Phi, psi and omega in degrees: 000135177215131176259118185269160176287133176269120181285138182262159178309133183113340178273132190306326184300334181287346180254004181264126174301133184281155180276144180293156175265125181262338183209139178277079183280173177297329178294318178293320179299319178293320178302314180299314179300316180293326179293320177296316179300318181292316180300315180295317180298328181269359180060040175260174176245357179200156179203138177248149185305320178301334180291340176250021173083013181247116184274067178231149181279074180226132173223150177237150183217148168209095183256016184301327179299342182284346186241118178302151182302335183274002180256145178285175175061044177295136184264080180282193182304133180222149174235132176233130175240141181053044183288145179221132173284121181252349178203142179207146181203163179068174180202154174194169177265137180239129176271111189232156171231178184206138181297339177275359179228069186306126175080004182255123177231130181218164174275129178231161181270129179224155174281148185279325179225134181225155169236127183237138174252135183205171175256135180267185185289349176260008178079011182268148176278130179236153176231129184228133173248133183216147182249167188288353177284358176239140179305330182303323181299314179294317184297319179299313181298319181297311184287322179298322176305316181304324182289345179251014179074018179256138181245158186296335177292342178290343178259010189302138175281327184235093184300311187287325174296322178294320177303319180297317179295321179294318179297319179297330180272001181074026181249158178298151177285172180297137171276111184302336179287346181263348179299134185273137171272116185230065185300325182295309183289327177293323177295321178294319178295321179296322179294319179297319184293340177291332183263326181197150177301136180278124180254133175281151178286163184299159178309132178214130174280097182290321190243000000 
């Protein structure tokens, strides 16, 4: 068991696109084990390798607390390597936090339903579709972003409000060049708001 240091916003590794995993080696297996230990110790539900200073396309998740025992499809421990979103639809606001941003929670734009292709711990290709009624949907999008050097603040709904929260936490403000242009998801959110106020989901430390 090893608990690794979680790198905070401002450290270069969090902005570097991670390298793909070509083989599930003993080194990767140890990394995965240490990442789970670190995630549990930090009380998170997901963690990506760049957050512990390793530029590899590896993420771990455990969203099982989000699903009561009497419900099917419990989202227990999962490992994804080289994940790619191959389909996405719908939109909603997600209230998220991140272990690399201690104490910072903001509203971000997320897709409501996603399909992701990834490699599992046995080197097999898997395809998973998940919807926003499960924490897993948000967690996958959040963690997959990390593997591409994208951070949840890049999806922020309120840039200047987010800057204030970052300053209060002693972290750098948003780099305006990193803010994502997301016309498709913004159009979907605008359409939703015509029918009913858009509510963000409760605070959750995704990472």
